[in-house]
N, C-alpha and C positions, 0 to 999 in steps of 0.2 A: 548314463555311463555304465560300463560293464566292469564290475568289481568282483574279484575272486579272493576268497579267504582260504589259506592253507594253514591249518592249525593242528600242530602236533601236540601230544601230551594228554593229560587227564582233563576231567570236566573243568577243573579250576583254570586250565590253560585256554579252554574254548569259550566258556560262558561269558567272560568280559567282552570278547570280540563279537559274540552273538548279539550283544546289546547294540553295537554299532551296525552290524549287518542288518538287523531288523529295522533300525531307523532308516538306513539307506534304502531298504525296500519301500518303506512308507513314503519316501521322497521320490519314488518313481524310478530308481536305478535298478539295473539288472544285477542281481547278486547271486553268487554261488559259494557254497561252503564245502570244504573237504576236511574230514576229521578222522581220527583213529577208528578202527573197525567197531570197537565196543561202544562208540558214541554216535554212530550213524543213526540208529533208530530213535533215540531220544531227541536229537537235534533236528531230525527230519520232521518231527511233529510240530516244529515252529512254522512250517510252511515255507521255510527257506530251502531251496533245492540243495540237498546234501548228498555227498558221495564219500566213498571210503578213500582215505589218503594213505594209510599205513596200517600195519597189524595192530592188534589190541594193546593199548597202553597198560591196561590192568594186568595183562600177562607179563609185561616187562617189569612193572613195579613189584610183582610177586616173585620175580626170578632171583637166583643167587647172585646174578650180576649186580643188581641194585642192593639187595639185602646184605651182601657180604663184600664182594670185590670192591665196590665203589667206596666202602668205608674202611678198607684195609689200611693198616699202618705202613704197609710196604708201598713206597711211591711208584714202583714199577707196576704193581698190581693195580693201583688206582688209575694210573695213566692208561694201561691197557683197557681197563673197564670203561674209562671215559671214551676211548676210541670206539669200543664196541657199542656203547649207548648211542653215540653219534651216528653209527652205521646201521642202527636198528631199522629194518624195513626200508633201507635207503633206495633200493632199485624201484620199488613200487612208488615211493614218495616222489622221487624225481620224475617218474613217468607221469604221475597224476598232476604234479605241479606244471609240467610242460603242457599238458592238455588244457589245464585251466588258463594258462598264460596265452595259449593260442587264440582264445576268445575273450580277452580281457584288456582293459585299459590300465589296470593297476592290480598288482598282487600284494595282498596284505598277509602278514604272519604275526604270530606271537614270538616269544623268545626262542623257541626250539627250532632248529634247522633253518634259521633265517639266512645263514650264509648261502645255503643251497638255493633258497628261494630267490635271493638277490641275484645270483648268477643266472637262474632261469629267466627272471624278468629282464635282465640285461640282454640276454640272447634274443629275446622277442621285441626289444625296443620299447618296453612298457615301464610304467612307474612301479616303484617298490616302496612300501611303507611298513616298517616293523613296529609292533606295539610292545613296549617294555612294561612288565608287571612289577618290576622292582629295579633298584639301581644295579647296573651290571657293568658300567664303564668306570674307567680310572677316576678316582675321587680322593681328595684329601679330607673332605668333610664327613664322609660316611665310612665307618669301619666295616670291613668285610666279615667281621666276627661280632659276637655279642659284646665283647669287651671293647671299651673305648681305648683307642691307640693314638699316638701322635700322628699329625697330618702326614708327615713324611713317611712314616711307617705304613699308613693306610695306602698312600699312593704307590709305594713299593710293592705291597702285597697285591693290589689290584692290577698293577702292571705285570707282575709275574703271572697272575691268573690269566690275564688276557693273552700273554705269550704262550702259556701252556695250551690254552684252548686253540690258538692258531696252529701250534705245532701238531696238535692232535687231528686237525682237519685239513691242513694245507695240501696234503697229498691227494685227498678226495676232491678238494676244490680244483686242483690242477687237472685231474682226470676229467671232472665234469666239464670244465671249460673247454678242454680239447674235444670232448664228444659234441659239445654244442657249437663248435666252430669259433670259439672266442680265444684271443691271445692270452698267454699267461698273465696273471696279475699277482705280483709277489708281495703286495702290501697286506699287512694284517687286516682282517675284516673290518674292525672298528675304525681303523684309519681310512680304509676305502670308503666307508659310508660318509665319514666326515668330509673327506676331500671331494666326494661326488655331490655333496650338498643334500644328501638324503635325510629327511627328518626322522628322528627316532622318538616316537611318541611315548611319553612317560605317563602311563595310565594309572597313576596313584597320586595321592594328595601331597602337594608341596608343603602343607602345614607340618608334615612329619619329617621333612628334610629341608629346612628353611634355607640352607646355604647352597643347595644344589642348583636351583635355577640360575643364580648368579654365576656359579662356578662353571656350569656347562653352556650357558647361553641359549639363544633362541632356536638353534637347530635341534635341541632336545626339549621340545615344549612339554610342559606339564598340563594335563587336562583334568586330572582328578580320577578317582576310582570309577570303574565301569561296572554296571550291573544291569541285566535285562529287567524290563518292567514285569509287573505281576503276571500278565497274560503269557509272556514268553516263558517265564519261570514255570508256570503251571503246565504249559505244553511239554517242557523238558521233563518235568517230574511225573507226568501222567502215568497212572497205574502203580507207581511205587511210593506215591506221596503219603507220608505219615504226619504231615504238619499239623493237621487238625487234632489228631490224637495227642500230639506233644503239647500243643497249646491248651487243650482241655486239661491236661495234668497241671501245666504251669499255672493256670487260672483257678485251680481247685484249692489253693493254699498259698502260703508265702512264696514269692518268686524264687524259682530254683536256679541252680548253677547248671549251665549246659556244658557237657563234656563230650567232645567229638574230635576226631583226628583226620577227617576227610578221607582222601584216597590212601593215606598212610596206614599201614597195618600195625596198630599198636598191640604189643604183646599183652596177653591176658593179665599177667601179674601187674603190669604197669597200669592198665585200665582199672583193675580192682584196687590198687593202691590209691589212685586219685579219688575214686568213688568213695571208698571207706574213710579216707581222711576227711573228705567233705562232710560225710554223714556224721563222723565223730565230732565235727564242729557244729552240729545241729542244723545243717543245711539240707534242703531238698535238692535232688539231683535228677537231671535228665541225662542218661548215658546213651549216646548215639553210637551203637556198635552192633555188629552181627554176632559178637561173642556171647555165649551163655555164661553170664557172670555168676560166680558162687557167692552172691550177696543177696540176702533176703531182708528187705526193709520196705515198709509201706511208703517211705519218703523217697524211694528210688523208682524211676520209670525208665525202663530200657526200651529204646525204639530202634528198629532196623529199617532198612529201606532209605528213602529220600526225605529230607526235611528242607523246608524253605527257610534259610537263615534270616532273610529279611523280615519274614512274618513272625518267626518264633522268638528271636533274640530280644525283641522289644518287651517280651513278657518274662525275661530272665533277669536275674540280678548280677550275673557275672558269667564268664565262659572260660573253659580250659580247652585249648585247641592247638593245632600243629603249627600255626603261624603261616599258613598260606596267604597270599595277597588278598584273595577274594574273601576268605573268612575274616581276615583282619579288618578289611573294609566294612564288612557287615557288623562286626562287633563295635567298631568305632562309631558307625552311624547309629547303633542302638544306644550309645552313650553308657556302656557298661564296662567295668574293668575286666581284664583277662590275664591269665597265666598261659604262656606259650610253652608247650612241651615239644621242642623241635626235634627233627630227624636229620635234616641236611639242607643243602642248597641255600635259598634265600631266607629260610625260616628264622635263623638267628638274627638276621638283619631286621626283620619285623619285630621280633621280641625286643631288640635294642631300641627300636623306634618307640615302642610302647613305654619302655622304661624311661626314655628321655623326656617324653611328654607327661610322665607321671601316671599314665593310665594302665600300667600293668608291669609284669616282670616275666622272666622265663628261665628255662634251663633245658639242657638236653633231656628228653623224656626218660631216658635210661638212668639219669642222675637226679630226677626231680625229687624234692623233699617236701615235707609238710610246711617248712618255712616259705618255700616258693608259693604255696597255695594260700598262705596267710594274707597276702596282699589283696585277695578278693574281698575281704571283709573290712579292709582299712578305709575309714571315711574319707581320708585325704585322696586315696587312689580313686574312690568312687566319684568324688567331686571333680578330679582332673579328667576322668573319662567323660563326664557330662560337658565339661568346658571344651575339650577337643572336638566333640561331636558337633558343637555349634560353629566351629571354624572350617569344617570340611566344605569343599566345593559341592554344590548340588549335583545329583546324578544327571539331570537333564543337561547341565552345563558340560559335563564330561562327554556325554554322548554327542552333543552338538559340535563341540570343539574337535573331537576325533573325526567326525564326518567331514567337517570343513577341511581339515588337513588332508584327508584321503582324496577327496574330490579335487582339491586344488593341485595335489601332486599329479593326479591323472590328467587334469587340464593342461598342466605345464608341459606334458609330453606330446600333446596333440599337435 
């Protein structure tokens, strides 16, 4: 089969899908990958044919649009920012997705821009499969915030968010459908997928959201966290990999606490606060950052570049991170507690999931306190982290299940 992946976003949005793409290649399928400009080179090293889908995600994340406008207290400013983020690189993205779809049996996306990808796939008469890295549909059992709220309130907030997202994109959807020769479809996107029978693959572990599989049913199947194997991760990291150096420090004394915030740009003062607080508790620390920290201590190891979480975290005692789905999965598999210092989006949801299973806690990074970090040394939290790691679905199960859903969707359109 011919399978195309159109993956917008940062490395955390691309790497889970790359695990599936690589396995599909091993099974003899023809696979192509399209990613943001700043990710083409690293993912091309996996030997999966890779092309540019849209402008650099790193540039977008560093822009005032993300750093300021999307966090504004003014609803009008946030709504405008949301529309601008949705339109980022849209012309190039739609053109590339159409080119991919012209020579594919199925088009696969992550969470970002899936509405446009679904419309492109529909115009070409091919299957469409979205991969969801976190809960994004209306739910009463999952709060959209860190705080636990009543089920009715949760459903109301999710419904409102779904409506706002549709309002921000429906004009672009109408114009795209017209350009592609499709009739208008006034249904909100989530309803469209549900009524068209399109599977929305939940690529995270149901152990963290035990009520969701029953609440959503089989059209939103849970396969577990996705992560590429060691060889694929090594290819992506090539040239910037500092994993061995970090492991060397970790193994030179008592297990350290890993501190890193992925593609999020943590302010220097916040990074230094976390590091110094941990050092004051007598802990060793690996700080994964490009910042030159004004902290001098032999128990601190600063590492820049790329590190392999799967390899490193098993040598750590705990982690402080941003709460991205991929990092959260790696921390859970390592069986260590964590404190999430979130920025936005789905990150508070992952912090809440860790809190519910007793394996961690969280707070907005700008408001994080020493009390938030104290959970990392709590024996009860450490024991809970070990227990949840034993309940997770194996990585090979997740990859196999996702591959089967994708190929079955393609076969159903033949």
